[in-house]
N, C-alpha and C positions, 0 to 999 in steps of 0.2 A: 504496498498498499503509500502512496506517495504522499506525496508533505499536504499536495490538492487534496487531496480523500478523504484524507485525518479531518484539516478543517472544512469540508464542505463546502469548498470552493471549487466551481468551475479549472480544470482547468488546459491556460491559455497556451500555444506559442508563446505569442507575446508577452506574459507574465515572465517564464522561467527563458525566455534570451538572453534580455539581462544580464540574468547572472552569471549564462552559460558564456557571456562575453568576458565579465571581471573576473569571472574562478585566473583562466590563465597570466593574466595580467601578472594578479598577485603572485600566484604562484613565480614568476618571474623575476620578483621582487624582491622575495625571496631569499637571504644570505643568510650561511653559516656566520658560523661566530669565527672562524679564523679571519674570513671574509673579510668579517665585520672595520675588526684589527689591523688591517694588511686597506682597507681602503684609508682607516684614518688617518693610519700611518703614511704610505701615501700622499696624501693631499697637506704631509707637513714639510713645505719648500727644505727649510732648514734644514731636516733632519736625513733627505733623501737628496739634499749636494755632501752633510758628512757623507754619509754609507755606499753613494757614491768615489769622494776621496780614498777614504778605506780600500775600498775598493780595489779602485787603481794603486795605491799606495803597496798593500797584499803584492797586488801584479809585478810592480818596482823592483821592490825586494825580494820576492824567493823567487819570480820568471823571469826577470830581470840580466838575471845572471845568466841563466839557461842560454837566452837567445842573443846572448852580446857580447861579443869583449872582454866589458867590465863586471870580466870574476877573477881577478888576483891581485885582493887589496892590499895583501903586500908585497909583492913584486912592483923594483922598482923600479920606472921606466926612461928615463931618462941618464944621460951620459954625461951631460954636462953641468955642472953646479948651478951654470944661469937660469934653467932651466927649468929649477923649481921654485916652485914657492910660482909660478905659469898661470894666467887667469885660463880663464874656461875657452876654447877652442873647440872644434869638430872635434877630433884629436882623444879631446879630453874635455865634457859637457861641465862638470865642477870645479873643474884646473885638475890643479899637482900642489901637493903638500910638502912639506920644508926636510923630503929625501928625492921625492921627484914619481911619489905615489901618486893611485888614479884616485881622486877624491872622489871618483862617480861607486867604484867600485866600494870605496872603503863604508861611501853612506848605506849602501846596498845591505855589506853586509851586517854591521850594525847594527841596521837594521830587524833584519835579519834577530841577533839574540836581541835588539829592544822590545820585540814584538813577540815574542819566545819565552824569553819573560813572564812581560805582562799578563798572555793569555794561561799560560800556564799557573803561575802565580793565583790567578786568579782561580782557574776551577780547582787547586788545592782548598784557597780560604774558601770557596764559597762552602765546600766536600764540610770541609770543619764548622764557621759555620751555623750549618741549615742543620749537620746535624746536630748540634750543642740549643742549637735557636729550639728545634721542634722539642728534642728530650724537658731539656727547662716548662717550655710553654702548654708543653700534652699534659706531663706528671705532676708540675705545682711542689707544693711544701716543701721540701729541705732541698731536694733535686735543684729545681726554679733557683732558691735562695744561694748555695756552692757551687751552680753553674755563673750566674753573674752576676755574684761577688766575683769571681775572678776572671771576669769579662770586666768587672768596674776596676781593678788593679791593671788589669794591662792598663787599659785608657788615661788613668792616671800618670804615667811612667808618659814624657818625653820623646818622643816616637822614634825624630831624628837620631837623637844621644844614643837613646837604649841602640838604632841599627849601627851609628858607630864601633860603640863598643863591642856589641856584637863580631861587627862584622872584624873588627878588627886582631879578636880574641879568635874566631872560629870557622870564618871561614875561610875560602887558598883564590879568592876572587875567580872561580870559577860560575858560569849559570848559572850551574846545578846548585853549590854550595846561597849562587844571590837566591835564586827559589824560594828555596826555601828558608830562607829566615823574608824575603820577604812574605811570604803566604803568611806561614806562622803568626803576624804582626797584621794581618789584613782580614781577621774572619770576626771581630768584634762589631762591626758592627754587621754584617748579613746577620749574625743569632741574637740579633735584640732585635734587627725586624723582625728574622724570623720567629722568637719569640709571640711580637706583639703581635702575632697577624696567627697564630695558635692558641695565644688566650686567646681572641673575637671568636675563630672558625670552633675549638676544640666543644659551644654548647653548641653549635646547630643542630634544626630534625636529623640531617641525616649523617650524620655523626649519633649522635643513640639511636638514629638503626639502624645503622651498622652497631654497636654495644649487641642490643634487642639479637640479632641476631646469631655470637657469637662470635665477632670477629675478634684478632686479640690485639693492643696495643697496637704492636709496628705494622699490621694490615690500616689501621686504622691511619695510624699518621702517614705512612707514607705512600696509602693506595686511597685514599680520600681525601686526609686536609689538605696536608702538598703538594699536591695538583692546583685545587683553591689559591692557592699563594703563590703560585710560579709567575703572574706576575710583576710583584713587586723586586721578587728573587730578581729574574730576567733584571730588569731598572741598577737594579742594583749593581749585579755579574757587570755590567755594560758600562760602566760611570767608574767603578772594581779599574779598570783595563786603563785607565788614564792616571787616573793612580798609580794606580804600579807605575805608572811608560817614568813619571813622573817621580816616586821614589826613584825605581835603580838610576835617574838619570843625575839625580842632584850625589848618590852613593858614592858614584863614580864619578862623578865631577871631583870629587874629593877623595880619593883616593879608594875609597870604602867598597865601592862593587865588581865593574866586571875589571880587572886586570889584564896585559898583555902574557900569551901574545896573542888575544882574544881583545873585543871594541862594540865598543857600542853604542853609539847618538851618543848619553852618555860625557864618557872621553873622549869624543873627536871633540866635543864641546870645550872640554878642559888640554888639549894638546891645538885647538886651534886658537886658546887664550891668547898666548903668549905672541901670536903670528895677527893679531889682527890690525892692528897699524902698518900692516904692513901687504897680508892680503884677506881679510875682511868675513873673505866667501870661508873659510879654512870655519869663522866660528858659525857665521847666517847659513851657510845650510844642514848642517844638525842640528839648533838651534829652532832653524822653523820647521821643521820636518817636527822635531819635537811636539811647538808649538799647533800646528794645525792636526795633528794626530789628537791630540788632548781634545783641544778643543771640536775636529767631529764626534769624539766620541762621544764626548759631551752631547754634543747635536744631535746625535742615536737616540743615546739614552733622556733625554727627553722629549722626541718622538715616540718613543717605546711607551713611556711613563703617562703620555698621555691619552696614546693608540692601547692602553689596556685599562685604562681607568674604565672603571667598574659602572661608576654612576657618571660617566657619559649618556646621557638623553637620545643622543643622534644613532641615525639608526638607516 
């Protein structure tokens, strides 16, 4: 029995036809949550510019040495002392340093180290921070008190002073040691963020329903609550990349981070500072790469924050 028969209204094609015409349009306009987030993000022009720059930067640092001849950052390319500290040319677009090495090749190699340190330390810090914050926010009580007081103690210590002291005492200047050091002091804000999300989500109806059917604590934490807190975690992880790049650059600039034979953007800035009056490009090239990379990461992070905002009413 159709609707017209239930309502005792004669069924006519003219009455039903408008609904048949509108329904396909409504179906086409329906979008998934992922598509809604993507559409919000691409409408943010600043975030798109930042994302495009980051893609080009990764291609420059990781693909550039493979498809160009600028793949020997430590080789001396000149035989005459007069050719050192040379300006940009077709052969050396970023010029040469004080020993005749290709600055473009050094910028690529330094970018690989800086970006890998930032990314790997970000992943490690997020894993530690999410784990600590999830346990503190879900179980509460004495577990929450102990974990958060430990977090507050680490946050109360001056970060750069602690990094310099520990770097001078326990690291060997390799990328691995710098990654471990930065990631150990990069999880605190993620932990506090995740704790706050878990405190607000653990009393939701779907969590109570999961408890009712016998779901264990770990399953509720990482299967039900954590996916709903993914938005703030992703934004925090994105912004943490820029923070880690700055940390590594500052440590390397003062001689507490990456050390020869490895190099990073921070070491290039330190090496180029002494030749600023003679050849400013030795300092400006790595400094501008750091600046635009951190700026682009922050723009992408702001775009993700707006796109993942659950209170956005636009659909």
